[in-house]
DSSP file (Angstrom, degrees, kcal/mol; ACC not computed):
  #  RESIDUE AA STRUCTURE BP1 BP2  ACC     N-H-->O    O-->H-N    N-H-->O    O-->H-N    TCO  KAPPA ALPHA  PHI   PSI    X-CA   Y-CA   Z-CA
    1    1 A M              0   0    0      0, 0.0    37,-0.0     0, 0.0     0, 0.0   0.000 360.0 360.0 360.0 132.0    0.0    0.0    0.0
    2    2 A G     >  -     0   0    0      1,-0.1     4,-2.7     4,-0.0     5,-0.2  -0.239 360.0-107.6 -68.4 161.7    1.4    3.4   -0.9
    3    3 A S  H  > S+     0   0    0      1,-0.2     4,-2.5     2,-0.2     5,-0.2   0.880 118.5  51.8 -61.8 -39.3    2.0    6.0    1.7
    4    4 A E  H  > S+     0   0    0      2,-0.2     4,-2.2     1,-0.2    -1,-0.2   0.915 112.9  45.3 -63.5 -42.5   -0.9    8.2    0.7
    5    5 A M  H  > S+     0   0    0      2,-0.2     4,-2.6     1,-0.2    -2,-0.2   0.904 112.1  52.3 -66.6 -40.4   -3.3    5.2    0.8
    6    6 A C  H  X S+     0   0    0     -4,-2.7     4,-2.4     2,-0.2    -2,-0.2   0.908 109.8  48.7 -61.9 -42.9   -1.9    4.1    4.1
    7    7 A I  H  X S+     0   0    0     -4,-2.5     4,-2.5     2,-0.2    -1,-0.2   0.934 112.9  46.7 -63.6 -46.6   -2.4    7.6    5.6
    8    8 A R  H  X S+     0   0    0     -4,-2.2     4,-2.3     1,-0.2    -2,-0.2   0.891 111.6  52.2 -64.1 -38.8   -6.0    7.8    4.4
    9    9 A D  H  X S+     0   0    0     -4,-2.6     4,-2.3     2,-0.2    -1,-0.2   0.935 112.3  44.9 -61.9 -46.2   -6.7    4.2    5.6
   10   10 A R  H  X S+     0   0    0     -4,-2.4     4,-2.7     1,-0.2    -2,-0.2   0.868 111.3  53.0 -67.7 -36.6   -5.4    5.1    9.1
   11   11 A L  H  X S+     0   0    0     -4,-2.5     4,-2.6     2,-0.2    -1,-0.2   0.907 110.1  48.8 -63.5 -40.7   -7.3    8.4    9.1
   12   12 A A  H  X S+     0   0    0     -4,-2.3     4,-2.3     2,-0.2    -2,-0.2   0.935 113.2  46.0 -64.1 -46.4  -10.5    6.5    8.3
   13   13 A V  H  X S+     0   0    0     -4,-2.3     4,-2.4     2,-0.2    -2,-0.2   0.919 113.4  49.7 -62.9 -43.7   -9.9    4.0   11.0
   14   14 A N  H  X S+     0   0    0     -4,-2.7     4,-1.6     2,-0.2    -2,-0.2   0.921 110.8  49.2 -62.3 -44.5   -9.0    6.7   13.6
   15   15 A A  H  <>S+     0   0    0     -4,-2.6     5,-3.1     1,-0.2    -1,-0.2   0.894 111.1  50.8 -61.9 -39.6  -12.1    8.7   12.7
   16   16 A E  H ><5S+     0   0    0     -4,-2.3     3,-1.7     1,-0.2    -2,-0.2   0.914 107.4  52.3 -65.3 -41.7  -14.2    5.5   13.1
   17   17 A L  H 3<5S+     0   0    0     -4,-2.4    -1,-0.2     1,-0.3    -2,-0.2   0.822 109.5  50.2 -63.2 -30.0  -12.7    4.8   16.5
   18   18 A Q  T 3<5S-     0   0    0     -4,-1.6    -1,-0.3    -5,-0.2    -2,-0.2   0.358 117.3-117.3 -88.0   5.6  -13.6    8.3   17.6
   19   19 A K  T < 5 +     0   0    0     -3,-1.7     2,-1.0     1,-0.2    -3,-0.2   0.823  68.9 142.2  60.3  34.5  -17.1    7.7   16.3
   20   20 A E     >< +     0   0    0     -5,-3.1     4,-2.4     1,-0.2    -1,-0.2  -0.695  22.7 173.1-101.1  76.5  -16.8   10.5   13.7
   21   21 A W  H  >  +     0   0    0     -2,-1.0     4,-2.5     1,-0.2    -1,-0.2   0.863  69.8  49.0 -59.9 -45.1  -18.8    8.5   11.1
   22   22 A E  H  > S+     0   0    0      1,-0.2     4,-2.2     2,-0.2    -1,-0.2   0.915 112.8  48.2 -64.7 -41.8  -19.0   11.2    8.4
   23   23 A R  H  > S+     0   0    0      2,-0.2     4,-2.1     1,-0.2    -1,-0.2   0.910 110.8  51.3 -64.9 -41.1  -15.3   11.9    8.6
   24   24 A A  H  X S+     0   0    0     -4,-2.4     4,-2.4     1,-0.2    -2,-0.2   0.927 109.4  50.6 -60.3 -44.7  -14.5    8.2    8.4
   25   25 A A  H  X S+     0   0    0     -4,-2.5     4,-2.7     1,-0.2    -1,-0.2   0.900 108.0  53.0 -61.0 -41.1  -16.7    7.8    5.3
   26   26 A V  H  X S+     0   0    0     -4,-2.2     4,-2.5     1,-0.2    -1,-0.2   0.921 109.7  48.2 -61.5 -43.5  -15.0   10.8    3.6
   27   27 A Y  H  X S+     0   0    0     -4,-2.1     4,-2.3     2,-0.2    -2,-0.2   0.908 111.9  48.9 -64.9 -41.1  -11.6    9.2    4.2
   28   28 A Y  H  X S+     0   0    0     -4,-2.4     4,-1.8     2,-0.2    -2,-0.2   0.916 112.3  49.1 -63.4 -41.2  -12.8    5.8    2.8
   29   29 A E  H  X S+     0   0    0     -4,-2.7     4,-2.3     1,-0.2    -2,-0.2   0.892 110.4  50.3 -65.5 -39.4  -14.3    7.6   -0.2
   30   30 A Q  H  X S+     0   0    0     -4,-2.5     4,-2.7     2,-0.2     5,-0.3   0.890 106.2  56.7 -63.9 -38.8  -11.0    9.5   -0.8
   31   31 A L  H  X S+     0   0    0     -4,-2.3     4,-1.3     1,-0.2    -2,-0.2   0.920 111.6  41.8 -57.9 -44.3   -9.1    6.2   -0.6
   32   32 A L  H  < S+     0   0    0     -4,-1.8    -1,-0.2     2,-0.2    -2,-0.2   0.844 112.7  54.8 -72.3 -33.8  -11.3    4.8   -3.4
   33   33 A L  H  < S+     0   0    0     -4,-2.3    -2,-0.2     1,-0.2    -1,-0.2   0.929 116.6  35.6 -63.9 -45.5  -11.1    8.0   -5.4
   34   34 A Y  H  < S+     0   0    0     -4,-2.7    -1,-0.2     1,-0.2    -2,-0.2   0.657 133.1  27.1 -85.8 -16.4   -7.3    8.1   -5.4
   35   35 A A    ><  +     0   0    0     -4,-1.3     3,-2.1    -5,-0.3    -1,-0.2  -0.478  63.1 164.1-143.5  68.5   -6.8    4.4   -5.6
   36   36 A P  T 3  S+     0   0    0      0, 0.0    34,-0.3     0, 0.0    33,-0.2   0.650  78.7  58.1 -65.3 -13.2   -9.8    2.8   -7.4
   37   37 A E  T 3  S+     0   0    0     32,-0.1     2,-1.2    31,-0.1    34,-0.7   0.439  78.0 106.4 -92.3   0.3   -7.7   -0.4   -8.0
   38   38 A F    X>  -     0   0    0     -3,-2.1     4,-1.1     1,-0.2     3,-0.9  -0.666  48.4-174.4 -86.2  94.7   -7.1   -0.9   -4.2
   39   39 A A  H 3> S+     0   0    0     -2,-1.2     4,-2.4    32,-0.3     3,-0.2   0.843  79.8  63.1 -59.8 -36.7   -9.4   -3.8   -3.3
   40   40 A E  H 3> S+     0   0    0      1,-0.2     4,-2.7     2,-0.2    -1,-0.3   0.858  99.3  55.8 -58.3 -35.7   -8.6   -3.5    0.4
   41   41 A G  H <> S+     0   0    0     -3,-0.9     4,-2.3     2,-0.2    -1,-0.2   0.903 107.5  47.9 -63.7 -41.9  -10.1    0.0    0.4
   42   42 A Y  H  X S+     0   0    0     -4,-1.1     4,-3.0    -3,-0.2     5,-0.2   0.937 113.2  48.6 -62.2 -46.3  -13.4   -1.4   -1.0
   43   43 A G  H  X S+     0   0    0     -4,-2.4     4,-2.3     1,-0.2    -2,-0.2   0.925 113.5  45.1 -61.4 -46.3  -13.4   -4.2    1.6
   44   44 A K  H  X S+     0   0    0     -4,-2.7     4,-2.2     2,-0.2    -1,-0.2   0.904 116.0  46.1 -66.4 -41.1  -12.8   -1.9    4.5
   45   45 A Y  H  X S+     0   0    0     -4,-2.3     4,-2.5    -5,-0.2    -2,-0.2   0.913 112.0  51.9 -68.3 -41.3  -15.3    0.7    3.4
   46   46 A G  H  X S+     0   0    0     -4,-3.0     4,-2.0    -5,-0.2    -2,-0.2   0.903 111.1  47.1 -60.4 -42.2  -17.9   -2.0    2.7
   47   47 A L  H  X S+     0   0    0     -4,-2.3     4,-2.6    -5,-0.2    -1,-0.2   0.890 109.9  53.7 -66.6 -39.6  -17.4   -3.4    6.2
   48   48 A F  H  X S+     0   0    0     -4,-2.2     4,-1.8     2,-0.2    -2,-0.2   0.932 108.4  50.0 -57.9 -46.7  -17.6    0.1    7.7
   49   49 A L  H  <>S+     0   0    0     -4,-2.5     5,-2.9     1,-0.2    -1,-0.2   0.898 110.8  49.1 -62.1 -40.5  -21.0    0.6    5.9
   50   50 A L  H ><5S+     0   0    0     -4,-2.0     3,-1.6     1,-0.2    -1,-0.2   0.914 108.7  52.7 -65.1 -41.8  -22.3   -2.7    7.2
   51   51 A R  H 3<5S+     0   0    0     -4,-2.6    -1,-0.2     1,-0.3    -2,-0.2   0.835 108.7  51.3 -61.0 -31.5  -21.2   -1.8   10.8
   52   52 A R  T 3<5S-     0   0    0     -4,-1.8    -1,-0.3    -5,-0.2    -2,-0.2   0.436 120.1-111.9 -85.1  -0.2  -23.1    1.4   10.4
   53   53 A G  T < 5S+     0   0    0     -3,-1.6     2,-1.2    -4,-0.2     3,-0.2   0.647  75.4 135.3  80.8  15.0  -26.2   -0.5    9.3
   54   54 A Q     >< +     0   0    0     -5,-2.9     4,-2.3     1,-0.2     5,-0.2  -0.536  15.7 156.9 -97.1  67.7  -26.0    0.9    5.8
   55   55 A K  H  > S+     0   0    0     -2,-1.2     4,-2.6     1,-0.2    -1,-0.2   0.884  70.8  51.7 -62.7 -41.4  -26.7   -2.3    3.9
   56   56 A N  H  > S+     0   0    0     -3,-0.2     4,-2.4     2,-0.2    -1,-0.2   0.912 111.0  47.7 -64.2 -41.6  -27.9   -0.7    0.7
   57   57 A S  H  > S+     0   0    0      2,-0.2     4,-2.4     1,-0.2    -1,-0.2   0.902 112.5  49.5 -64.9 -40.3  -24.9    1.5    0.5
   58   58 A S  H  X S+     0   0    0     -4,-2.3     4,-2.2     2,-0.2    -2,-0.2   0.900 110.1  51.1 -64.1 -40.6  -22.6   -1.5    1.1
   59   59 A R  H  X S+     0   0    0     -4,-2.6     4,-1.9     2,-0.2    -2,-0.2   0.910 110.6  48.2 -62.8 -43.3  -24.5   -3.4   -1.6
   60   60 A R  H  X S+     0   0    0     -4,-2.4     4,-2.1     1,-0.2    -2,-0.2   0.898 111.1  50.9 -64.6 -40.3  -24.0   -0.5   -4.1
   61   61 A L  H  X S+     0   0    0     -4,-2.4     4,-2.9     1,-0.2    -1,-0.2   0.884 107.1  54.5 -63.5 -37.4  -20.3   -0.3   -3.2
   62   62 A Y  H  X S+     0   0    0     -4,-2.2     4,-2.7     2,-0.2    -2,-0.2   0.902 107.1  49.8 -63.6 -41.1  -20.0   -4.0   -3.8
   63   63 A V  H  X S+     0   0    0     -4,-1.9     4,-1.4     2,-0.2    -1,-0.2   0.919 112.3  48.3 -62.2 -43.2  -21.5   -3.7   -7.3
   64   64 A L  H  X S+     0   0    0     -4,-2.1     4,-0.6     1,-0.2    -2,-0.2   0.912 111.1  51.0 -62.5 -43.4  -19.0   -0.9   -7.9
   65   65 A Y  H >< S+     0   0    0     -4,-2.9     3,-1.2     1,-0.2     5,-0.3   0.930 108.1  51.5 -59.4 -46.9  -16.2   -3.0   -6.6
   66   66 A R  H 3< S+     0   0    0     -4,-2.7    -1,-0.2     1,-0.3    -2,-0.2   0.792 112.1  47.0 -64.1 -27.5  -17.1   -6.0   -8.9
   67   67 A S  H 3< S+     0   0    0     -4,-1.4    -1,-0.3    -3,-0.2    -2,-0.2   0.512 100.8  88.1 -91.1  -4.4  -17.1   -3.7  -11.9
   68   68 A S  S << S-     0   0    0     -3,-1.2   -31,-0.1    -4,-0.6    -3,-0.1  -0.231  87.7-114.9 -84.3 177.4  -13.8   -2.1  -11.0
   69   69 A K  S    S+     0   0    0    -33,-0.2     2,-0.2     2,-0.1   -32,-0.1   0.276  72.8 127.8 -94.0   9.5  -10.3   -3.3  -11.9
   70   70 A A        -     0   0    0    -34,-0.3     2,-0.8    -5,-0.3   -32,-0.2  -0.475  53.9-143.5 -70.0 134.3   -9.5   -4.0   -8.2
   71   71 A D        -     0   0    0    -34,-0.7   -32,-0.3    -2,-0.2    -1,-0.1  -0.871  18.8-179.4-103.2 106.1   -8.2   -7.5   -7.6
   72   72 A G    >   +     0   0    0     -2,-0.8     3,-2.1   -33,-0.1     7,-0.2   0.283  32.8 136.2 -89.4  10.8   -9.5   -8.8   -4.3
   73   73 A T  T 3  S+     0   0    0      1,-0.3     3,-0.1     5,-0.1    -2,-0.1  -0.405  83.5   0.9 -59.7 129.2   -7.7  -12.1   -4.6
   74   74 A D  T 3  S+     0   0    0      1,-0.2     2,-0.7    -2,-0.1    -1,-0.3   0.740  95.4 141.0  61.9  25.4   -6.2  -12.9   -1.2
   75   75 A C    <>  -     0   0    0     -3,-2.1     4,-2.3     1,-0.2    -1,-0.2  -0.878  39.5-160.4-102.1 110.1   -7.6   -9.7    0.2
   76   76 A K  H  > S+     0   0    0     -2,-0.7     4,-2.6     1,-0.2     5,-0.2   0.881  87.7  50.9 -60.6 -43.8   -8.8  -10.4    3.7
   77   77 A S  H  > S+     0   0    0      1,-0.2     4,-2.5     2,-0.2    -1,-0.2   0.888 111.8  48.0 -65.7 -36.8  -11.2   -7.4    4.1
   78   78 A V  H  > S+     0   0    0      2,-0.2     4,-2.9     1,-0.2    -1,-0.2   0.915 111.3  51.4 -67.2 -41.8  -12.9   -8.2    0.8
   79   79 A E  H  X S+     0   0    0     -4,-2.3     4,-1.9     2,-0.2    -2,-0.2   0.926 113.5  43.6 -60.3 -46.0  -13.2  -11.9    1.8
   80   80 A I  H  X S+     0   0    0     -4,-2.6     4,-2.6     2,-0.2     5,-0.2   0.912 113.2  52.6 -65.4 -43.1  -14.8  -10.9    5.2
   81   81 A W  H  X S+     0   0    0     -4,-2.5     4,-2.9    -5,-0.2     5,-0.2   0.927 108.8  49.3 -58.5 -47.6  -17.0   -8.3    3.5
   82   82 A E  H  X S+     0   0    0     -4,-2.9     4,-2.4     1,-0.2    -1,-0.2   0.905 111.5  49.4 -60.7 -41.7  -18.3  -10.8    1.0
   83   83 A K  H  X S+     0   0    0     -4,-1.9     4,-2.4    -5,-0.2    -1,-0.2   0.914 113.3  46.1 -64.7 -42.3  -19.1  -13.3    3.8
   84   84 A Q  H  X S+     0   0    0     -4,-2.6     4,-2.7     2,-0.2     5,-0.3   0.895 111.4  51.8 -68.0 -38.6  -20.9  -10.6    5.8
   85   85 A M  H  X>S+     0   0    0     -4,-2.9     4,-2.7    -5,-0.2     6,-1.3   0.923 111.4  49.0 -60.6 -42.9  -22.8   -9.5    2.7
   86   86 A E  H  X5S+     0   0    0     -4,-2.4     4,-1.3     4,-0.3    -2,-0.2   0.925 115.3  42.2 -62.1 -46.6  -23.9  -13.1    2.1
   87   87 A S  H  <5S+     0   0    0     -4,-2.4    -2,-0.2     1,-0.2    -1,-0.2   0.845 123.0  37.3 -73.4 -33.2  -25.0  -13.6    5.6
   88   88 A E  H  <5S+     0   0    0     -4,-2.7    -2,-0.2    -5,-0.2    -3,-0.2   0.805 136.4  13.1 -89.0 -31.4  -26.8  -10.3    6.1
   89   89 A T  H  <5S-     0   0    0     -4,-2.7    -3,-0.2    -5,-0.3    -2,-0.2   0.493  93.9-115.2-124.8  -7.2  -28.3   -9.8    2.6
   90   90 A G  S  <<S+     0   0    0     -4,-1.3    -4,-0.3    -5,-0.7     2,-0.2   0.571  84.9 106.0  78.3   6.9  -28.1  -13.1    0.8
   91   91 A E        +     0   0    0     -6,-1.3    -1,-0.3    -7,-0.1     2,-0.3  -0.593  33.9  88.2-111.4 176.0  -25.7  -11.4   -1.6
   92   92 A G              0   0    0     -2,-0.2    -9,-0.1    -7,-0.2   -10,-0.1  -0.894 360.0 360.0 132.8-162.1  -22.0  -11.5   -2.2
   93   93 A K              0   0    0     -2,-0.3    -1,-0.1   -14,-0.1   -10,-0.1   0.508 360.0 360.0 -50.4 360.0  -19.6  -13.7   -4.1
């Protein structure tokens, strides 16, 4: 992960830990904006949305992820996200 992506990822996680949900979402969105091929960003943002109860938003993000050039092979956050999507919505891989 490049330094810019790493910083945005940590900022998102930190904002989430501080319960600053909107700020966390902005950092996750910036991560995807600047690195649309970064599968880990999709997975982490998708899991964040599920934790926040935003199943529809997570589902839309999943569709965007599947149509992107991001390679989620061996990506733990994407794997967990897909499993949670499957169990919560009946969707996923």
